[in-house]
Each structure stands twice: as structure tokens, then as C-alpha cells.
N, C-alpha and C positions, 0 to 999 in steps of 0.2 A: 141556461143562462140567458137573461133577457138582454136585448139590445135596443137602442133607440135608433130609428132609421127615419130620415127625411127624404121625401120623394118630391121632385120638381117636374112640372109639366110646362116646359118652356113654350112661349108664344111670342109673337111680335108685338102684341099689345098688352098681354097679361101673362103672369106666371102663376100657375097653380102650385100649391104646396100642400103637403101632409106630413104630420109627424106621427109615427106609430112606435109603440112599444111592443116588441116582438119576442116571444119566447116559446118554450115548449107547449105552453098552454094556449097559444094562439097570439093574435095581434089585438091590441087595444088602441083606440084613437086617443091621441094626446092634444091634437090641434090641427087645423087646416084652414085654408083660405086662398086668397088671390092677391098677388102683388100687381097693381097696375104699373105699367112701365111706359115710358116715352123714349123711343130709341133716337129721337132727334137730338143731337148734340151730346156733349160729354156729361152734362148734368143728368141725363136720363141713365146713362151707364153707372154714374156714381150713385144715384138713387137706388138703382137695382142691386149694386154691390152692398150698399148699406143696409138695405131691407133684408137681403138674403144673409149677410153676416150677422145681423141681429137675430134671425132665426137659428143660425147655427150656434151662436153664443147661448141663446135662451135654452134650446133643447139638448145641446151637447151630443150630437148623434155619433154613434160608432160607425155609421154607414150613411152615404148620401147617394140616392138613386136618382138619376136624370133620364128622362125620356130622350132617346136619340132620334132626331128627325133625319131621315134617310132620303126622302124624295124631295130634293131641293131643285131639281131641274124641270123646266116646263114639260108638261105632258099635254096631249091634245085636250083633256078635259080641264086643264088649268088654265086660267087667263094670266096675264102678267101680274096682276095684284096678288093672286094666289101664290104664284112663284116668289114674289118678293116677300110675302109673309112667311113661307116655309124657309127661305134663306135667313130671315130675321130670327125666326125660331131656333134654327140650328146654331146660329151665332150666340143667341142667348144661352142655349144649352151648354155650349162650350165655355161661356163666361162662368156659369154656375158650377160646372165641374172643375174649372181651373181654380175658382175661389176655394171650393172645398179642399182640393188637392193641396192648395198652398198651405192650408191649415193642417196638413198631414192626415186628413181623413181618408178613409177608404171610399172610393167612388166607383159605382157601377152604372152602366148605361143599359138600356133596353129599348128596342123598337116597340111601338104600341102593338104591332102584330104579335111579337113575342110575349107581351104582357097579357094580351087577350088569350093567347093560346095557354099560358100558365094558369090562367083563371078559368079556363074551360069554355070560353065564349068567342073563339076566334072568328066565327062567322056571324055571330049575333050582333044586335044593335046596342045602342047606348044604354037602353033600359036593362038589358041583360048584364052589361058591365056594372051598372049601378047595383043591381041585385047581388052580384057576385061580391062586390066589395062590402055590401051591408052583411052578407052571410059570413064573411071572413074576418071582418074588423069589429070587434066589440065596441059599442058606443059610437059607431059611426052615425053622424047626424041623418035624420030622415031627409032633410033638404040640404043639398050642397051644390055648388057650382060644378059644371062639367070639368073645369080645369082642376079644382081640388080632388074631385073623383078620380081623374086621370093620374094625378100625382100620387094618390093613395094606391092605385093600381100598380104603378111602377115601383113604388116603395115595397108593397106586399109581395109582388112577384119576384123581385130581385133578392128578397130575403130568403125565399125558398132555396135558392142556389147558394146563398152566401152566408147563412148562419154558421156554417161549418168551415168557412174560408179561414186560411191562416191569418192571424192578427198582423203580421208584418207586412202583409200585402198593401201597397199604397195605391195601386191603380190596376184595375182589371176589367177586360171586356170579355164576357162569356163567348166561347168559341162559336156557339150556334148563331149568334148575331151576325158574325161575319159571313156566315153561309146565307144569310137572309138578305143581304144587301141587293138592291135592284140592279 
């Protein structure tokens, strides 16, 4: 049985998205792109909700996958700007998950580390991640933004675990992700 899944890669300035048709024969690219956002003021939040809502209405997914940003606290290698971006991305991810859940959709989250592990490129760079997506998603564009690619990676990796999930499940977080928290 094929399902439509939309993946989101939340960021403080852009949100990558990818819609995939996933079934026993594999995954097929339906659409992808980047939603530019402006988190300053309520109009930015409304624009994000409207754009994401339009994608949900257009593709009618059975599953929404959102990258979970877990490192939101400053670390020695992060400056204040990076910490602010990570906090913004975490907030945007929660907004997207809440929007999908409010529509009654199944929502899954995954850390980028868990996504890369599922794709077999945990320690590899971005080029390896792009190659892994091209190898697993039929029709994936030769050129795409890193945000759309990461959204596709989140969508694909969460379907590996969720294609056989109960239909009545409205919210779930894979147990392995809780063990990977910093």
C-alpha cells in the first residue's frame, strides 16, 4: 500500500519540504522546495502556517515527518547567532508538527543523526547524503537545495519505520530518538 509522506527540514530562515509517494516498490519524488520564512512578527508565523497548510492540502499526506532539532543550547563551537538559529528552527519544527497534528495527521520526528544513520551515511558529508537520497527516491531532481534534500531524507527515513504503523496512531516519537538526546 502506497502512502504520501511530506518531510520538513525546519530552519530559522527557510523550511525545506519534500513530498514522497512511498510503497513496496520504493519511494517516488512528488515535489520539493523551500519555504522562505520571516520569524519577525505574527505575519511571518501566519505565512509559514499558510504555506505549510497549502502543502498539506495539495498532497494530502498520510504521514508528516519533521526533523527534530535537539541541540538548542550554546556549545563552545556555537556563537550566539547559531544558538538563536537552532532555537528558531526548533520552534518552527514544533509549529509544523502542531499544524499537521491539528489536522489529524500522523506526525513523526527524527534527528538528522538518526536520519543519516537510517540512510547509511551517519559519518559522511552532505554529498553522501545527497547520493543516498538520489539512490532511494525515484525522480529526485539532480539539483535541489540542501533544505529540500534534508526534508526528503527525514521523510524517507521515517517511512522505513512507519509504513507498518497502526493507522489510529496520531502522534509518535520513535523510542531510539529519546536515547539519542544530548
